[in-house]
MDAnalysis code that builds the backbone (N, CA, C; Angstrom):
import MDAnalysis as mda
import numpy as np

u = mda.Universe.empty(612, n_residues=204, atom_resindex=np.repeat(np.arange(204), 3), trajectory=True)
u.add_TopologyAttr("name", ["N", "CA", "C"] * 204)
u.add_TopologyAttr("resid", np.arange(1, 205))
u.add_TopologyAttr("resname", ["MET", "SER", "ALA", "PRO", "GLU", "LEU", "THR", "ALA", "LEU", "LEU", "LEU", "PHE", "CYS", "THR", "ALA", "MET", "SER", "PHE", "SER", "PRO", "GLY", "PRO", "ASN", "THR", "THR", "LEU", "SER", "THR", "ALA", "LEU", "ALA", "ALA", "ASN", "LEU", "GLY", "LEU", "LYS", "ARG", "ALA", "LEU", "LYS", "PHE", "CYS", "LEU", "ALA", "VAL", "PRO", "ALA", "GLY", "TRP", "THR", "LEU", "LEU", "MET", "LEU", "ALA", "SER", "GLY", "LEU", "GLY", "MET", "GLY", "ALA", "LEU", "ILE", "THR", "GLY", "VAL", "PRO", "ALA", "LEU", "ARG", "TRP", "ALA", "VAL", "THR", "LEU", "LEU", "GLY", "VAL", "ALA", "TYR", "MET", "PHE", "TRP", "LEU", "ALA", "PHE", "LYS", "LEU", "SER", "ARG", "ALA", "GLY", "GLN", "LEU", "THR", "GLU", "VAL", "ASN", "SER", "ASP", "ARG", "LEU", "ASN", "VAL", "THR", "PHE", "TRP", "GLN", "GLY", "VAL", "GLY", "LEU", "GLN", "PHE", "LEU", "ASN", "ILE", "LYS", "ALA", "TRP", "MET", "LEU", "ALA", "LEU", "THR", "LEU", "SER", "ALA", "GLY", "TRP", "VAL", "VAL", "ASN", "ALA", "ALA", "GLY", "GLN", "PRO", "SER", "THR", "ASN", "PRO", "GLY", "GLU", "ARG", "LEU", "ALA", "ILE", "ILE", "CYS", "LEU", "VAL", "MET", "MET", "VAL", "PHE", "ALA", "PHE", "THR", "SER", "ASN", "PHE", "ALA", "TYR", "ALA", "LEU", "VAL", "GLY", "SER", "LEU", "LEU", "ARG", "GLN", "TRP", "LEU", "ALA", "GLN", "GLY", "SER", "ARG", "LEU", "LEU", "TRP", "PHE", "ASN", "ARG", "LEU", "LEU", "ALA", "LEU", "VAL", "LEU", "VAL", "VAL", "THR", "ALA", "LEU", "TRP", "MET", "LEU", "THR", "LEU"])
u.atoms.positions = np.array([
    [3.927, 56.418, -74.129],
    [4.236, 55.506, -72.992],
    [2.471, 54.806, -72.277],
    [2.129, 53.912, -71.784],
    [1.239, 53.489, -71.502],
    [0.480, 53.760, -70.139],
    [-0.487, 53.685, -70.067],
    [-1.751, 54.365, -68.974],
    [-0.578, 53.506, -67.862],
    [-0.664, 51.986, -67.754],
    [-0.135, 51.399, -66.515],
    [1.289, 51.504, -66.181],
    [1.650, 51.828, -67.520],
    [3.724, 52.273, -67.197],
    [3.673, 53.699, -66.601],
    [2.405, 54.770, -67.062],
    [2.611, 55.696, -66.425],
    [2.592, 55.672, -64.918],
    [1.357, 54.783, -64.338],
    [0.853, 54.727, -63.108],
    [1.913, 53.962, -62.553],
    [2.661, 53.125, -63.084],
    [3.989, 52.579, -62.148],
    [4.840, 53.882, -62.055],
    [4.986, 54.703, -63.192],
    [6.356, 55.854, -63.113],
    [6.057, 56.711, -61.638],
    [4.373, 56.724, -61.600],
    [3.866, 57.890, -60.918],
    [4.203, 57.394, -59.424],
    [3.798, 55.981, -59.329],
    [3.843, 55.464, -58.077],
    [5.553, 55.302, -57.488],
    [6.631, 54.842, -58.645],
    [7.787, 54.870, -57.768],
    [8.389, 56.469, -57.416],
    [8.205, 57.290, -58.385],
    [8.538, 58.498, -58.404],
    [8.121, 59.493, -56.566],
    [6.708, 58.704, -56.519],
    [6.464, 59.196, -55.269],
    [7.253, 58.712, -54.017],
    [7.036, 57.512, -53.920],
    [8.566, 56.636, -53.019],
    [9.338, 57.174, -53.089],
    [10.363, 57.710, -53.953],
    [11.347, 58.155, -54.083],
    [11.241, 59.391, -53.674],
    [10.632, 59.905, -54.318],
    [10.574, 61.460, -53.961],
    [10.863, 62.343, -52.579],
    [9.630, 61.368, -51.678],
    [8.754, 61.818, -50.857],
    [9.755, 60.925, -49.658],
    [10.705, 60.093, -49.776],
    [10.960, 59.406, -48.760],
    [12.172, 60.094, -48.389],
    [12.431, 60.579, -47.086],
    [13.475, 61.103, -46.296],
    [15.091, 60.751, -47.057],
    [15.967, 61.653, -47.139],
    [17.307, 61.347, -48.174],
    [17.626, 63.031, -47.534],
    [19.120, 63.181, -48.167],
    [19.564, 64.155, -48.016],
    [19.069, 65.304, -48.167],
    [18.537, 65.550, -49.854],
    [17.408, 66.649, -50.624],
    [16.612, 67.180, -49.354],
    [15.713, 65.943, -49.227],
    [14.541, 66.612, -48.381],
    [15.221, 67.015, -46.913],
    [16.389, 66.645, -46.543],
    [17.022, 66.753, -44.903],
    [17.393, 68.220, -44.959],
    [18.008, 68.565, -46.517],
    [17.889, 70.007, -46.700],
    [17.392, 71.208, -46.520],
    [16.182, 70.545, -47.323],
    [15.394, 71.754, -47.415],
    [14.568, 71.896, -46.187],
    [14.691, 71.197, -45.402],
    [14.050, 71.323, -44.144],
    [14.748, 72.189, -43.191],
    [16.116, 72.200, -42.987],
    [16.970, 72.546, -42.834],
    [17.125, 74.042, -43.038],
    [17.265, 74.046, -44.135],
    [17.209, 75.539, -45.119],
    [16.080, 76.453, -44.234],
    [14.951, 76.209, -44.751],
    [13.860, 76.464, -44.277],
    [13.614, 76.843, -42.965],
    [14.465, 76.136, -41.997],
    [13.962, 76.083, -40.246],
    [15.032, 77.053, -40.310],
    [15.984, 77.184, -40.467],
    [17.210, 78.151, -40.261],
    [16.621, 79.601, -41.157],
    [16.960, 79.607, -42.006],
    [17.040, 80.876, -43.280],
    [15.451, 81.055, -43.719],
    [14.632, 80.628, -43.588],
    [12.892, 80.653, -44.009],
    [12.794, 80.126, -45.535],
    [11.211, 80.359, -45.617],
    [10.984, 79.496, -46.727],
    [11.537, 80.251, -48.036],
    [11.755, 81.255, -47.816],
    [12.224, 82.213, -49.216],
    [13.494, 81.613, -49.653],
    [14.618, 81.736, -48.599],
    [15.863, 81.579, -48.702],
    [16.070, 79.703, -49.476],
    [15.023, 78.752, -48.640],
    [15.512, 77.433, -49.338],
    [14.382, 76.986, -50.621],
    [13.813, 78.075, -50.889],
    [13.482, 78.404, -52.232],
    [14.216, 77.800, -53.594],
    [15.290, 78.307, -53.175],
    [16.369, 78.136, -54.192],
    [16.796, 76.668, -54.549],
    [17.156, 76.457, -53.445],
    [17.194, 74.983, -53.297],
    [16.157, 73.790, -53.766],
    [14.891, 74.213, -53.370],
    [14.116, 73.394, -53.685],
    [14.029, 73.433, -55.429],
    [14.426, 74.541, -55.697],
    [14.657, 74.366, -57.598],
    [15.939, 73.710, -58.152],
    [16.803, 73.840, -57.244],
    [17.867, 73.176, -57.785],
    [17.977, 72.038, -57.744],
    [17.118, 71.206, -56.543],
    [16.899, 69.617, -57.200],
    [16.607, 69.385, -58.220],
    [15.460, 69.743, -58.921],
    [14.534, 69.217, -60.078],
    [15.679, 69.773, -61.069],
    [16.459, 70.662, -61.256],
    [17.284, 70.870, -62.262],
    [18.756, 70.253, -62.401],
    [19.125, 69.891, -61.253],
    [20.411, 69.143, -61.028],
    [19.555, 67.525, -61.224],
    [18.909, 67.256, -61.058],
    [18.037, 66.086, -61.366],
    [17.751, 65.521, -62.574],
    [17.144, 66.665, -63.449],
    [17.262, 66.725, -65.247],
    [18.035, 66.644, -65.752],
    [19.099, 67.099, -65.398],
    [20.940, 67.130, -66.130],
    [21.247, 65.790, -65.731],
    [20.988, 64.765, -64.631],
    [21.402, 63.719, -64.124],
    [20.923, 62.998, -64.942],
    [19.196, 63.032, -65.135],
    [18.503, 62.145, -66.230],
    [19.282, 62.511, -67.501],
    [19.086, 62.985, -67.764],
    [19.556, 63.546, -69.116],
    [20.520, 62.635, -69.994],
    [21.896, 62.820, -68.757],
    [23.552, 62.215, -68.518],
    [23.063, 60.840, -68.589],
    [22.373, 60.276, -67.877],
    [22.029, 58.772, -67.290],
    [21.488, 58.183, -68.822],
    [20.800, 58.883, -69.249],
    [19.775, 58.472, -70.363],
    [20.984, 58.062, -71.655],
    [21.964, 59.264, -71.815],
    [23.073, 59.513, -72.590],
    [24.023, 58.037, -72.316],
    [23.946, 57.731, -71.409],
    [25.047, 56.199, -71.149],
    [26.055, 56.487, -69.914],
    [26.099, 58.086, -69.175],
    [27.018, 58.501, -68.319],
    [26.440, 57.348, -66.694],
    [25.232, 57.350, -67.011],
    [24.874, 56.772, -65.423],
    [25.551, 55.126, -65.410],
    [25.401, 54.872, -66.921],
    [26.018, 53.419, -66.489],
    [27.042, 53.099, -66.550],
    [28.057, 54.362, -67.294],
    [29.746, 54.054, -67.156],
    [30.169, 54.379, -65.898],
    [29.087, 55.530, -64.688],
    [29.467, 55.286, -63.824],
    [29.636, 54.579, -62.592],
    [28.013, 53.766, -62.621],
    [27.798, 52.797, -61.416],
    [28.517, 51.185, -61.948],
    [29.072, 51.354, -63.169],
    [30.135, 49.699, -63.814],
    [31.269, 50.192, -63.986],
    [32.073, 51.251, -63.595],
    [33.551, 51.305, -62.906],
    [33.663, 51.967, -61.584],
    [34.028, 51.002, -60.761],
    [34.358, 50.522, -59.315],
    [35.085, 51.880, -59.382],
    [36.133, 52.547, -59.847],
    [36.943, 53.975, -59.724],
    [35.985, 55.005, -59.644],
    [35.133, 55.081, -60.943],
    [34.320, 56.213, -61.029],
    [33.203, 56.058, -59.571],
    [32.960, 55.056, -59.718],
    [31.481, 54.782, -58.568],
    [31.798, 55.057, -57.030],
    [33.217, 54.759, -56.955],
    [33.437, 55.037, -55.498],
    [34.097, 56.685, -55.621],
    [34.713, 57.366, -56.484],
    [34.747, 58.982, -56.689],
    [33.448, 59.666, -56.037],
    [32.464, 59.413, -57.219],
    [31.187, 59.884, -56.590],
    [31.000, 59.772, -55.647],
    [30.579, 58.208, -55.127],
    [30.246, 58.203, -53.430],
    [31.054, 58.941, -52.495],
    [32.573, 58.595, -52.366],
    [33.035, 59.775, -51.601],
    [32.893, 60.682, -51.564],
    [33.150, 61.821, -52.782],
    [32.766, 62.881, -53.031],
    [31.496, 63.018, -52.411],
    [30.410, 62.780, -52.876],
    [29.056, 62.916, -51.969],
    [29.268, 62.939, -50.830],
    [29.687, 61.746, -49.994],
    [29.591, 61.368, -48.567],
    [30.856, 62.741, -47.985],
    [31.701, 62.847, -48.458],
    [32.363, 64.808, -47.959],
    [31.547, 65.236, -47.765],
    [31.157, 65.586, -48.964],
    [30.277, 67.261, -48.702],
    [28.823, 66.659, -47.820],
    [28.709, 65.450, -47.486],
    [27.567, 66.038, -46.983],
    [28.099, 65.925, -45.028],
    [29.007, 65.414, -45.534],
    [29.776, 65.728, -43.577],
    [30.020, 66.889, -43.515],
    [30.401, 67.447, -44.288],
    [30.819, 69.001, -44.341],
    [29.366, 70.255, -44.590],
    [28.648, 69.796, -44.943],
    [27.231, 70.107, -44.378],
    [26.615, 69.858, -42.956],
    [26.894, 68.641, -42.704],
    [26.234, 68.262, -41.399],
    [27.407, 68.631, -40.581],
    [28.575, 69.005, -40.520],
    [29.109, 69.942, -39.289],
    [28.639, 71.145, -39.467],
    [28.253, 71.879, -40.579],
    [27.945, 73.404, -40.410],
    [26.849, 73.257, -39.735],
    [25.881, 72.325, -40.509],
    [24.294, 72.498, -39.639],
    [24.322, 71.949, -38.010],
    [25.360, 71.427, -37.340],
    [25.518, 71.055, -36.216],
    [25.854, 72.094, -35.608],
    [26.622, 73.711, -35.499],
    [27.015, 74.169, -35.142],
    [26.051, 75.248, -34.708],
    [24.894, 75.583, -35.113],
    [23.702, 76.321, -35.487],
    [23.056, 76.138, -34.850],
    [22.883, 77.364, -33.086],
    [22.026, 76.878, -32.466],
    [20.940, 77.899, -32.305],
    [21.245, 79.125, -33.184],
    [20.417, 80.158, -32.515],
    [19.868, 80.682, -34.003],
    [18.786, 81.349, -34.778],
    [18.747, 82.118, -36.188],
    [19.552, 83.010, -35.870],
    [19.379, 83.919, -35.361],
    [20.757, 85.227, -35.849],
    [22.208, 84.665, -35.920],
    [22.693, 83.407, -35.600],
    [23.752, 82.581, -35.784],
    [23.764, 82.246, -37.446],
    [23.203, 81.850, -37.634],
    [22.897, 81.445, -39.054],
    [22.830, 82.556, -40.211],
    [23.996, 82.070, -40.894],
    [24.487, 83.411, -42.017],
    [24.834, 82.649, -43.084],
    [25.061, 83.726, -43.731],
    [25.759, 82.836, -44.922],
    [27.206, 82.233, -45.360],
    [28.259, 82.014, -44.042],
    [28.993, 81.315, -43.562],
    [28.803, 80.463, -42.808],
    [27.761, 80.534, -42.022],
    [27.691, 78.600, -41.526],
    [26.507, 77.905, -41.908],
    [25.431, 78.568, -42.942],
    [24.798, 77.221, -43.418],
    [24.031, 78.471, -44.795],
    [24.570, 77.651, -45.943],
    [24.359, 78.274, -46.919],
    [24.405, 77.006, -48.202],
    [23.538, 77.198, -49.154],
    [23.814, 76.055, -50.151],
    [22.873, 77.014, -51.073],
    [24.141, 76.869, -52.245],
    [23.703, 78.177, -53.826],
    [22.978, 77.519, -54.528],
    [22.412, 77.783, -54.955],
    [21.449, 76.912, -56.672],
    [22.306, 76.044, -57.451],
    [23.493, 76.490, -57.726],
    [24.550, 75.436, -58.382],
    [25.067, 74.602, -57.283],
    [25.329, 74.962, -56.157],
    [25.595, 73.550, -55.044],
    [24.553, 72.459, -54.931],
    [23.417, 73.049, -54.681],
    [21.904, 72.047, -54.870],
    [21.928, 71.328, -56.071],
    [22.391, 72.044, -57.295],
    [22.615, 71.266, -58.775],
    [23.219, 70.232, -58.469],
    [24.535, 70.387, -58.183],
    [25.907, 69.821, -58.192],
    [25.746, 68.697, -56.928],
    [25.205, 69.003, -56.194],
    [24.710, 68.018, -55.210],
    [24.403, 66.615, -55.597],
    [23.166, 66.985, -56.878],
    [22.690, 65.525, -57.042],
    [23.169, 64.640, -57.918],
    [24.690, 65.171, -58.354],
    [25.746, 64.419, -59.221],
    [26.792, 63.732, -58.286],
    [26.574, 63.856, -56.999],
    [27.173, 63.351, -56.108],
    [26.808, 62.502, -55.251],
    [25.737, 61.975, -55.844],
    [24.701, 61.432, -55.064],
    [24.725, 60.021, -55.445],
    [25.324, 59.212, -55.066],
    [25.479, 57.555, -55.842],
    [23.564, 56.839, -55.765],
    [22.966, 57.269, -54.756],
    [21.591, 56.885, -54.843],
    [21.066, 57.453, -56.145],
    [21.066, 58.703, -56.323],
    [20.399, 59.390, -57.395],
    [20.762, 58.474, -58.460],
    [22.432, 58.622, -59.036],
    [22.419, 57.944, -59.916],
    [21.865, 56.472, -60.010],
    [21.668, 55.762, -59.048],
    [20.795, 54.772, -59.294],
    [19.492, 54.588, -59.567],
    [19.381, 55.743, -59.206],
    [17.786, 55.790, -59.529],
    [17.494, 56.509, -60.650],
    [18.636, 57.075, -61.324],
    [18.547, 57.664, -63.032],
    [18.713, 56.048, -63.748],
    [19.480, 55.490, -63.200],
    [19.616, 54.333, -64.188],
    [18.566, 53.504, -63.810],
    [17.788, 53.428, -62.841],
    [16.879, 52.299, -62.552],
    [15.731, 52.903, -63.748],
    [15.121, 54.085, -63.895],
    [14.446, 55.022, -64.333],
    [14.616, 54.354, -66.003],
    [15.914, 54.874, -66.366],
    [16.418, 54.466, -67.903],
    [16.241, 52.799, -68.078],
    [16.501, 52.033, -67.316],
    [16.113, 50.557, -67.391],
    [15.075, 50.209, -67.627],
    [14.052, 50.376, -66.457],
    [12.480, 50.325, -66.822],
    [11.756, 51.343, -67.376],
    [11.859, 52.189, -67.671],
    [10.870, 53.181, -68.477],
    [11.052, 53.737, -70.095],
    [12.432, 53.498, -70.330],
    [13.040, 53.995, -71.555],
    [13.620, 52.879, -72.603],
    [13.961, 51.985, -72.023],
    [14.342, 50.684, -72.636],
    [13.421, 49.644, -72.871],
    [13.150, 48.580, -73.631],
    [12.169, 47.788, -73.309],
    [12.445, 46.514, -73.092],
    [11.582, 45.403, -72.690],
    [11.689, 44.106, -71.696],
    [12.998, 43.462, -72.291],
    [13.468, 43.775, -73.547],
    [14.963, 43.071, -74.070],
    [15.910, 43.827, -74.090],
    [15.642, 45.177, -73.193],
    [16.964, 45.715, -73.011],
    [17.151, 46.749, -74.250],
    [16.412, 46.934, -74.880],
    [16.898, 47.558, -75.932],
    [16.128, 48.724, -75.978],
    [16.525, 50.035, -76.543],
    [16.021, 51.258, -76.408],
    [14.497, 51.012, -77.617],
    [13.401, 51.735, -76.800],
    [12.012, 51.546, -77.031],
    [11.706, 52.110, -78.393],
    [10.390, 52.262, -79.084],
    [10.799, 53.267, -80.358],
    [10.448, 54.465, -80.138],
    [10.102, 54.820, -78.996],
    [10.330, 56.252, -78.755],
    [11.077, 57.052, -77.723],
    [12.111, 56.471, -77.177],
    [12.975, 56.989, -76.228],
    [12.937, 57.867, -75.720],
    [13.169, 59.035, -77.086],
    [13.282, 60.262, -77.011],
    [11.849, 61.084, -75.739],
    [10.716, 60.791, -76.553],
    [9.813, 60.812, -75.775],
    [9.466, 60.224, -74.529],
    [9.700, 59.430, -74.074],
    [9.705, 58.627, -72.715],
    [10.873, 59.475, -71.661],
    [12.463, 59.751, -72.105],
    [12.920, 60.366, -71.674],
    [12.509, 61.468, -71.146],
    [11.421, 62.339, -72.174],
    [11.670, 63.622, -71.902],
    [9.916, 63.267, -70.744],
    [9.149, 62.311, -70.748],
    [8.097, 62.271, -69.591],
    [8.885, 62.199, -68.574],
    [9.682, 61.364, -68.280],
    [10.309, 61.098, -66.884],
    [10.696, 62.060, -66.336],
    [12.256, 63.085, -67.057],
    [12.174, 64.336, -66.670],
    [11.127, 65.314, -66.035],
    [10.158, 65.310, -66.780],
    [8.917, 66.258, -66.550],
    [8.299, 65.912, -65.566],
    [8.029, 64.543, -65.484],
    [7.296, 63.888, -64.056],
    [8.466, 64.216, -62.176],
    [9.526, 63.716, -62.688],
    [10.429, 63.705, -61.740],
    [10.720, 65.454, -61.103],
    [10.881, 65.809, -62.422],
    [10.765, 67.690, -62.377],
    [9.877, 67.809, -60.784],
    [8.365, 67.483, -61.269],
    [7.142, 68.381, -60.663],
    [7.580, 67.106, -59.270],
    [8.182, 66.070, -59.040],
    [7.815, 65.596, -57.738],
    [9.256, 65.868, -57.000],
    [10.044, 66.377, -57.602],
    [11.461, 66.324, -57.144],
    [11.415, 68.034, -56.202],
    [10.417, 69.332, -57.043],
    [9.983, 70.190, -56.490],
    [9.007, 69.806, -55.145],
    [8.413, 69.726, -55.753],
    [6.974, 69.088, -54.466],
    [7.419, 68.341, -53.279],
    [8.346, 67.096, -53.358],
    [8.618, 66.798, -52.059],
    [9.504, 67.803, -51.328],
    [10.519, 68.319, -52.324],
    [11.579, 69.261, -51.371],
    [10.469, 70.371, -51.187],
    [9.656, 70.947, -51.307],
    [9.192, 72.144, -51.329],
    [8.121, 71.730, -49.678],
    [7.628, 70.918, -50.025],
    [6.870, 69.780, -48.861],
    [7.544, 69.951, -47.426],
    [8.884, 69.573, -47.793],
    [9.574, 69.429, -46.257],
    [10.055, 70.717, -46.088],
    [10.767, 71.319, -46.834],
    [10.990, 73.149, -46.820],
    [9.518, 73.390, -45.704],
    [7.975, 73.403, -46.377],
    [6.909, 74.414, -45.740],
    [7.230, 73.807, -44.376],
    [7.608, 72.354, -44.150],
    [7.079, 71.738, -42.739],
    [8.871, 72.630, -41.508],
    [9.714, 72.657, -42.523],
    [10.386, 73.437, -41.707],
    [10.175, 75.132, -41.359],
    [10.252, 75.614, -42.471],
    [9.027, 76.810, -42.295],
    [8.182, 77.132, -41.271],
    [7.465, 76.329, -41.062],
    [6.381, 76.333, -40.078],
    [6.439, 75.758, -38.551],
    [8.038, 75.182, -38.016],
    [8.407, 75.051, -37.378],
    [9.534, 76.380, -36.752],
    [9.577, 77.217, -37.829],
    [10.860, 78.478, -37.615],
    [10.836, 79.075, -36.400],
    [9.162, 79.725, -35.771],
    [9.324, 80.537, -35.029],
    [9.535, 79.839, -33.668],
    [8.811, 78.215, -33.482],
    [8.650, 77.211, -32.388],
    [10.503, 76.723, -32.177],
    [11.264, 76.719, -33.070],
    [12.617, 76.532, -32.788],
    [13.580, 77.593, -31.973],
    [12.790, 78.868, -32.554],
    [13.856, 80.288, -31.971],
    [13.844, 79.856, -30.403],
    [12.842, 79.224, -30.167],
    [13.161, 79.577, -28.299],
    [14.214, 78.634, -28.058],
    [14.897, 78.925, -26.763],
    [15.580, 78.467, -26.054],
    [16.746, 77.698, -26.886],
    [17.311, 76.277, -27.042],
    [18.493, 75.577, -27.482],
    [17.429, 74.569, -28.308],
    [16.318, 74.754, -28.673],
    [15.746, 73.827, -29.817],
    [15.995, 73.632, -30.997],
    [16.596, 75.072, -31.657],
    [17.047, 74.498, -32.939],
    [18.293, 74.234, -32.972],
    [19.221, 74.221, -31.673],
    [20.425, 73.719, -32.088],
    [20.235, 72.102, -31.845],
    [19.164, 71.925, -31.374],
    [18.616, 69.822, -30.969],
    [18.328, 69.749, -32.432],
    [17.501, 70.832, -32.914],
    [16.827, 70.247, -34.157],
    [18.023, 70.254, -35.058],
    [18.543, 70.572, -35.439],
    [20.117, 71.085, -36.128],
    [20.785, 70.034, -36.434],
    [20.733, 69.166, -34.895],
    [21.676, 68.119, -34.439],
    [21.441, 66.494, -35.119],
    [20.091, 67.002, -34.766],
    [19.352, 65.662, -35.534],
    [19.315, 65.708, -37.101],
    [19.154, 66.519, -37.345],
    [18.798, 66.627, -38.856],
    [20.376, 66.452, -39.749],
    [21.495, 67.144, -38.658],
    [22.878, 66.754, -38.961],
    [23.081, 65.286, -38.728],
    [22.723, 64.513, -38.302],
    [22.640, 63.278, -37.951],
    [22.345, 62.464, -39.040],
    [20.928, 63.237, -39.090],
    [20.241, 62.154, -40.616],
    [21.193, 62.641, -41.782],
    [21.519, 63.481, -41.883],
    [22.905, 63.702, -43.253],
    [23.857, 62.844, -42.879],
    [24.640, 62.207, -41.891],
    [25.789, 61.646, -41.836],
    [25.273, 60.446, -41.557],
    [24.015, 59.700, -41.226],
    [23.645, 58.087, -41.657],
    [23.149, 58.066, -42.885],
    [22.452, 59.076, -43.394],
    [22.190, 59.078, -45.137],
    [23.940, 58.709, -45.761],
    [24.981, 59.665, -45.395],
    [25.920, 59.187, -46.141],
    [26.980, 57.935, -45.951],
    [26.684, 57.646, -44.673],
    [27.101, 56.213, -44.493],
    [26.284, 55.129, -45.582],
    [25.131, 55.350, -45.366],
    [23.968, 54.373, -45.904],
    [24.583, 54.137, -47.502],
    [25.215, 55.451, -47.855],
    [25.746, 55.535, -49.447],
    [26.818, 54.637, -49.456],
    [27.653, 54.668, -48.599],
    [28.874, 53.838, -48.642],
    [28.458, 52.236, -48.939],
    [27.428, 52.205, -48.580],
    [26.710, 50.625, -48.456],
    [26.032, 50.535, -49.982],
    [25.892, 51.065, -50.389],
    [25.507, 50.973, -51.835],
    [26.015, 50.059, -52.957],
])
């Protein structure tokens, strides 16, 4: 991969990884409610899930899902339903003492699975495959395996860094949010972000 291609990849990954979305919103919410240590497993689940998704996309599954309307809608609707469910649970947590494994908990494997229910993530993986794994003529490059490995490595770093940064912000706000009804309104704001993101996914 040439230096200009790598630079373009880094800029693209920066813009996509650090912009607000379901992953960064959940990272913030988990850290604010449960602490940075509890949010760390989700921060690790995102790059793990993304890497599996990118590999699946590189093997053709991304084109299949985005190209077949029924599969595309199935992924989208499952993702939207899951995000609505998370938003509902988040909106009900008003005190740190109320936040337990039943109220707000996203396991490592749920975090991994969430990546596969995000149509935006599939389209991103497809864009990366089309822009950096194949050549300008739409044919596989001379070293597609190497390029795919570089993309996966770069996205793993960016996915973890961006989610950890959002989680760190959430953890720093934790004590301030514990006062009065601040946590309740903070959680409801993040729940609203999840709902808006879910609705936006329906327009893709």
